[in-house]
mmCIF file of the C-alpha atoms, coordinates in Angstrom:
data_MODEL
# 
_entry.id   MODEL 
# 
loop_
_atom_site.group_PDB 
_atom_site.id 
_atom_site.type_symbol 
_atom_site.label_atom_id 
_atom_site.label_alt_id 
_atom_site.label_comp_id 
_atom_site.label_asym_id 
_atom_site.label_entity_id 
_atom_site.label_seq_id 
_atom_site.pdbx_PDB_ins_code 
_atom_site.Cartn_x 
_atom_site.Cartn_y 
_atom_site.Cartn_z 
_atom_site.occupancy 
_atom_site.B_iso_or_equiv 
_atom_site.pdbx_formal_charge 
_atom_site.auth_seq_id 
_atom_site.auth_comp_id 
_atom_site.auth_asym_id 
_atom_site.auth_atom_id 
_atom_site.pdbx_PDB_model_num 
ATOM 1   C CA . MET A 1 1   ? -27.578 -3.007  -0.819  1.00 0.00 ? 1   MET A CA 1 
ATOM 2   C CA . GLU A 1 2   ? -24.694 -3.214  1.635   1.00 0.00 ? 2   GLU A CA 1 
ATOM 3   C CA . LYS A 1 3   ? -22.277 -0.270  1.476   1.00 0.00 ? 3   LYS A CA 1 
ATOM 4   C CA . MET A 1 4   ? -18.619 -1.103  0.883   1.00 0.00 ? 4   MET A CA 1 
ATOM 5   C CA . ILE A 1 5   ? -15.185 0.462   1.208   1.00 0.00 ? 5   ILE A CA 1 
ATOM 6   C CA . TYR A 1 6   ? -13.416 0.214   -2.143  1.00 0.00 ? 6   TYR A CA 1 
ATOM 7   C CA . MET A 1 7   ? -9.603  0.289   -2.076  1.00 0.00 ? 7   MET A CA 1 
ATOM 8   C CA . ILE A 1 8   ? -8.564  1.156   -5.638  1.00 0.00 ? 8   ILE A CA 1 
ATOM 9   C CA . ASP A 1 9   ? -5.085  1.308   -7.133  1.00 0.00 ? 9   ASP A CA 1 
ATOM 10  C CA . LEU A 1 10  ? -4.250  4.068   -9.635  1.00 0.00 ? 10  LEU A CA 1 
ATOM 11  C CA . ASP A 1 11  ? -1.420  3.202   -12.068 1.00 0.00 ? 11  ASP A CA 1 
ATOM 12  C CA . GLY A 1 12  ? -2.531  0.364   -14.317 1.00 0.00 ? 12  GLY A CA 1 
ATOM 13  C CA . THR A 1 13  ? -6.053  0.465   -12.845 1.00 0.00 ? 13  THR A CA 1 
ATOM 14  C CA . MET A 1 14  ? -7.563  3.956   -13.068 1.00 0.00 ? 14  MET A CA 1 
ATOM 15  C CA . TRP A 1 15  ? -5.168  4.996   -15.814 1.00 0.00 ? 15  TRP A CA 1 
ATOM 16  C CA . GLU A 1 16  ? -2.407  3.395   -17.835 1.00 0.00 ? 16  GLU A CA 1 
ATOM 17  C CA . PHE A 1 17  ? 0.653   2.309   -15.886 1.00 0.00 ? 17  PHE A CA 1 
ATOM 18  C CA . VAL A 1 18  ? 3.190   5.134   -15.519 1.00 0.00 ? 18  VAL A CA 1 
ATOM 19  C CA . PRO A 1 19  ? 6.710   3.992   -14.544 1.00 0.00 ? 19  PRO A CA 1 
ATOM 20  C CA . LEU A 1 20  ? 8.073   5.649   -11.419 1.00 0.00 ? 20  LEU A CA 1 
ATOM 21  C CA . GLU A 1 21  ? 10.899  7.364   -13.308 1.00 0.00 ? 21  GLU A CA 1 
ATOM 22  C CA . ASN A 1 22  ? 8.364   9.007   -15.689 1.00 0.00 ? 22  ASN A CA 1 
ATOM 23  C CA . ILE A 1 23  ? 5.681   10.065  -13.217 1.00 0.00 ? 23  ILE A CA 1 
ATOM 24  C CA . HIS A 1 24  ? 6.407   13.817  -13.429 1.00 0.00 ? 24  HIS A CA 1 
ATOM 25  C CA . ASN A 1 25  ? 6.358   13.796  -17.234 1.00 0.00 ? 25  ASN A CA 1 
ATOM 26  C CA . GLN A 1 26  ? 3.598   11.283  -17.956 1.00 0.00 ? 26  GLN A CA 1 
ATOM 27  C CA . THR A 1 27  ? 0.993   11.401  -15.180 1.00 0.00 ? 27  THR A CA 1 
ATOM 28  C CA . GLY A 1 28  ? -0.957  14.297  -16.656 1.00 0.00 ? 28  GLY A CA 1 
ATOM 29  C CA . GLU A 1 29  ? -1.100  12.644  -20.074 1.00 0.00 ? 29  GLU A CA 1 
ATOM 30  C CA . ALA A 1 30  ? -1.786  9.068   -18.911 1.00 0.00 ? 30  ALA A CA 1 
ATOM 31  C CA . ASP A 1 31  ? -4.796  7.570   -20.685 1.00 0.00 ? 31  ASP A CA 1 
ATOM 32  C CA . VAL A 1 32  ? -7.724  6.753   -18.408 1.00 0.00 ? 32  VAL A CA 1 
ATOM 33  C CA . MET A 1 33  ? -8.997  3.171   -18.435 1.00 0.00 ? 33  MET A CA 1 
ATOM 34  C CA . GLU A 1 34  ? -12.311 2.953   -20.240 1.00 0.00 ? 34  GLU A CA 1 
ATOM 35  C CA . GLY A 1 35  ? -15.197 2.981   -17.776 1.00 0.00 ? 35  GLY A CA 1 
ATOM 36  C CA . ALA A 1 36  ? -13.033 3.681   -14.709 1.00 0.00 ? 36  ALA A CA 1 
ATOM 37  C CA . VAL A 1 37  ? -14.350 7.143   -13.842 1.00 0.00 ? 37  VAL A CA 1 
ATOM 38  C CA . GLU A 1 38  ? -17.959 6.139   -14.431 1.00 0.00 ? 38  GLU A CA 1 
ATOM 39  C CA . TRP A 1 39  ? -17.625 2.959   -12.341 1.00 0.00 ? 39  TRP A CA 1 
ATOM 40  C CA . VAL A 1 40  ? -15.992 4.734   -9.393  1.00 0.00 ? 40  VAL A CA 1 
ATOM 41  C CA . ASN A 1 41  ? -18.439 7.655   -9.482  1.00 0.00 ? 41  ASN A CA 1 
ATOM 42  C CA . LYS A 1 42  ? -21.384 5.221   -9.573  1.00 0.00 ? 42  LYS A CA 1 
ATOM 43  C CA . LYS A 1 43  ? -20.083 3.398   -6.492  1.00 0.00 ? 43  LYS A CA 1 
ATOM 44  C CA . TYR A 1 44  ? -19.523 6.740   -4.746  1.00 0.00 ? 44  TYR A CA 1 
ATOM 45  C CA . ASP A 1 45  ? -23.041 7.934   -5.619  1.00 0.00 ? 45  ASP A CA 1 
ATOM 46  C CA . GLU A 1 46  ? -24.451 4.665   -4.212  1.00 0.00 ? 46  GLU A CA 1 
ATOM 47  C CA . GLY A 1 47  ? -22.988 5.690   -0.845  1.00 0.00 ? 47  GLY A CA 1 
ATOM 48  C CA . ASN A 1 48  ? -19.849 3.550   -0.862  1.00 0.00 ? 48  ASN A CA 1 
ATOM 49  C CA . TYR A 1 49  ? -16.510 4.817   0.449   1.00 0.00 ? 49  TYR A CA 1 
ATOM 50  C CA . ILE A 1 50  ? -13.824 5.295   -2.220  1.00 0.00 ? 50  ILE A CA 1 
ATOM 51  C CA . CYS A 1 51  ? -10.180 5.128   -1.156  1.00 0.00 ? 51  CYS A CA 1 
ATOM 52  C CA . PHE A 1 52  ? -7.394  5.300   -3.721  1.00 0.00 ? 52  PHE A CA 1 
ATOM 53  C CA . PHE A 1 53  ? -4.333  3.355   -2.550  1.00 0.00 ? 53  PHE A CA 1 
ATOM 54  C CA . THR A 1 54  ? -1.117  3.803   -4.523  1.00 0.00 ? 54  THR A CA 1 
ATOM 55  C CA . ALA A 1 55  ? 2.539   2.803   -4.319  1.00 0.00 ? 55  ALA A CA 1 
ATOM 56  C CA . ARG A 1 56  ? 3.450   6.369   -5.245  1.00 0.00 ? 56  ARG A CA 1 
ATOM 57  C CA . SER A 1 57  ? 5.412   8.093   -2.501  1.00 0.00 ? 57  SER A CA 1 
ATOM 58  C CA . GLU A 1 58  ? 4.099   10.969  -0.403  1.00 0.00 ? 58  GLU A CA 1 
ATOM 59  C CA . GLN A 1 59  ? 6.309   13.365  -2.431  1.00 0.00 ? 59  GLN A CA 1 
ATOM 60  C CA . LEU A 1 60  ? 4.067   12.588  -5.435  1.00 0.00 ? 60  LEU A CA 1 
ATOM 61  C CA . ARG A 1 61  ? 0.792   13.424  -3.674  1.00 0.00 ? 61  ARG A CA 1 
ATOM 62  C CA . LYS A 1 62  ? 0.178   16.766  -5.450  1.00 0.00 ? 62  LYS A CA 1 
ATOM 63  C CA . ILE A 1 63  ? 0.731   15.480  -8.984  1.00 0.00 ? 63  ILE A CA 1 
ATOM 64  C CA . THR A 1 64  ? -1.385  12.425  -8.161  1.00 0.00 ? 64  THR A CA 1 
ATOM 65  C CA . GLN A 1 65  ? -4.239  14.446  -6.650  1.00 0.00 ? 65  GLN A CA 1 
ATOM 66  C CA . ASP A 1 66  ? -4.127  16.862  -9.592  1.00 0.00 ? 66  ASP A CA 1 
ATOM 67  C CA . LYS A 1 67  ? -4.569  13.927  -12.009 1.00 0.00 ? 67  LYS A CA 1 
ATOM 68  C CA . ILE A 1 68  ? -7.443  12.429  -10.009 1.00 0.00 ? 68  ILE A CA 1 
ATOM 69  C CA . ASP A 1 69  ? -9.162  15.808  -9.710  1.00 0.00 ? 69  ASP A CA 1 
ATOM 70  C CA . SER A 1 70  ? -8.757  16.528  -13.435 1.00 0.00 ? 70  SER A CA 1 
ATOM 71  C CA . LEU A 1 71  ? -10.756 13.369  -14.182 1.00 0.00 ? 71  LEU A CA 1 
ATOM 72  C CA . GLY A 1 72  ? -13.735 14.414  -12.087 1.00 0.00 ? 72  GLY A CA 1 
ATOM 73  C CA . VAL A 1 73  ? -13.510 11.253  -10.003 1.00 0.00 ? 73  VAL A CA 1 
ATOM 74  C CA . LYS A 1 74  ? -15.396 11.300  -6.711  1.00 0.00 ? 74  LYS A CA 1 
ATOM 75  C CA . TYR A 1 75  ? -13.466 9.886   -3.764  1.00 0.00 ? 75  TYR A CA 1 
ATOM 76  C CA . HIS A 1 76  ? -13.004 10.196  -0.033  1.00 0.00 ? 76  HIS A CA 1 
ATOM 77  C CA . GLN A 1 77  ? -9.354  9.422   0.603   1.00 0.00 ? 77  GLN A CA 1 
ATOM 78  C CA . LEU A 1 78  ? -5.969  8.990   -1.083  1.00 0.00 ? 78  LEU A CA 1 
ATOM 79  C CA . LEU A 1 79  ? -3.421  6.734   0.636   1.00 0.00 ? 79  LEU A CA 1 
ATOM 80  C CA . MET A 1 80  ? 0.163   6.870   -0.565  1.00 0.00 ? 80  MET A CA 1 
ATOM 81  C CA . ASN A 1 81  ? 3.128   4.497   -0.073  1.00 0.00 ? 81  ASN A CA 1 
ATOM 82  C CA . LYS A 1 82  ? 1.490   1.125   -0.707  1.00 0.00 ? 82  LYS A CA 1 
ATOM 83  C CA . PRO A 1 83  ? 4.339   -1.435  -0.827  1.00 0.00 ? 83  PRO A CA 1 
ATOM 84  C CA . ARG A 1 84  ? 5.579   -1.805  -4.409  1.00 0.00 ? 84  ARG A CA 1 
ATOM 85  C CA . LEU A 1 85  ? 5.306   -5.117  -6.260  1.00 0.00 ? 85  LEU A CA 1 
ATOM 86  C CA . LYS A 1 86  ? 6.797   -4.301  -9.652  1.00 0.00 ? 86  LYS A CA 1 
ATOM 87  C CA . SER A 1 87  ? 10.524  -5.023  -9.831  1.00 0.00 ? 87  SER A CA 1 
ATOM 88  C CA . THR A 1 88  ? 10.518  -6.863  -6.493  1.00 0.00 ? 88  THR A CA 1 
ATOM 89  C CA . PRO A 1 89  ? 10.729  -10.559 -5.603  1.00 0.00 ? 89  PRO A CA 1 
ATOM 90  C CA . PHE A 1 90  ? 7.227   -10.466 -4.043  1.00 0.00 ? 90  PHE A CA 1 
ATOM 91  C CA . GLY A 1 91  ? 4.423   -12.396 -5.705  1.00 0.00 ? 91  GLY A CA 1 
ATOM 92  C CA . GLY A 1 92  ? 1.419   -10.354 -4.649  1.00 0.00 ? 92  GLY A CA 1 
ATOM 93  C CA . TYR A 1 93  ? -0.598  -8.836  -1.821  1.00 0.00 ? 93  TYR A CA 1 
ATOM 94  C CA . HIS A 1 94  ? -2.219  -10.870 0.942   1.00 0.00 ? 94  HIS A CA 1 
ATOM 95  C CA . TYR A 1 95  ? -4.716  -8.775  2.871   1.00 0.00 ? 95  TYR A CA 1 
ATOM 96  C CA . ILE A 1 96  ? -5.214  -9.626  6.551   1.00 0.00 ? 96  ILE A CA 1 
ATOM 97  C CA . ASP A 1 97  ? -7.601  -7.653  8.728   1.00 0.00 ? 97  ASP A CA 1 
ATOM 98  C CA . ASP A 1 98  ? -9.722  -8.044  11.843  1.00 0.00 ? 98  ASP A CA 1 
ATOM 99  C CA . CYS A 1 99  ? -12.672 -6.711  9.840   1.00 0.00 ? 99  CYS A CA 1 
ATOM 100 C CA . ARG A 1 100 ? -14.704 -8.619  7.301   1.00 0.00 ? 100 ARG A CA 1 
ATOM 101 C CA . VAL A 1 101 ? -12.984 -8.749  3.914   1.00 0.00 ? 101 VAL A CA 1 
ATOM 102 C CA . LEU A 1 102 ? -15.601 -9.704  1.350   1.00 0.00 ? 102 LEU A CA 1 
ATOM 103 C CA . LYS A 1 103 ? -13.601 -9.960  -1.815  1.00 0.00 ? 103 LYS A CA 1 
ATOM 104 C CA . SER A 1 104 ? -10.610 -8.861  -3.761  1.00 0.00 ? 104 SER A CA 1 
ATOM 105 C CA . THR A 1 105 ? -10.660 -8.341  -7.502  1.00 0.00 ? 105 THR A CA 1 
ATOM 106 C CA . ARG A 1 106 ? -7.546  -8.296  -9.651  1.00 0.00 ? 106 ARG A CA 1 
ATOM 107 C CA . PHE A 1 107 ? -8.063  -5.620  -12.297 1.00 0.00 ? 107 PHE A CA 1 
ATOM 108 C CA . ASP A 1 108 ? -7.728  -7.107  -15.768 1.00 0.00 ? 108 ASP A CA 1 
ATOM 109 C CA . GLY A 1 109 ? -8.509  -4.060  -17.892 1.00 0.00 ? 109 GLY A CA 1 
ATOM 110 C CA . ASN A 1 110 ? -12.301 -4.238  -17.646 1.00 0.00 ? 110 ASN A CA 1 
ATOM 111 C CA . TRP A 1 111 ? -14.414 -1.910  -15.476 1.00 0.00 ? 111 TRP A CA 1 
ATOM 112 C CA . ASP A 1 112 ? -17.629 -3.961  -15.754 1.00 0.00 ? 112 ASP A CA 1 
ATOM 113 C CA . ASP A 1 113 ? -19.491 -5.004  -12.614 1.00 0.00 ? 113 ASP A CA 1 
ATOM 114 C CA . MET A 1 114 ? -17.419 -7.078  -10.217 1.00 0.00 ? 114 MET A CA 1 
ATOM 115 C CA . PRO A 1 115 ? -18.121 -10.787 -9.896  1.00 0.00 ? 115 PRO A CA 1 
ATOM 116 C CA . LYS A 1 116 ? -20.708 -11.686 -7.264  1.00 0.00 ? 116 LYS A CA 1 
# 
């Protein structure tokens, strides 16, 4: 099986969406999406690279890392400052790279296997 790099969002993907203005009060209590931890840990254990990529600012790194670590999620890297989509006029992300991009999956609340 080919190893992959998984770029995974946090709010609304790993755990329930936490509005920016409530991050300090609600991050620790945010409900984890069913199957998220197990799915990510399985991919990690298979030898894939796990990178969490969030629109949270660098000032929120500690509270974000504390939440991830409290879940027992295995990962390699946490990238902060992804451009925000919510409350902006932008319609989505368009990923352009000089490396092979195999697929993108929009999370719809289900951590089953990704489509082939």
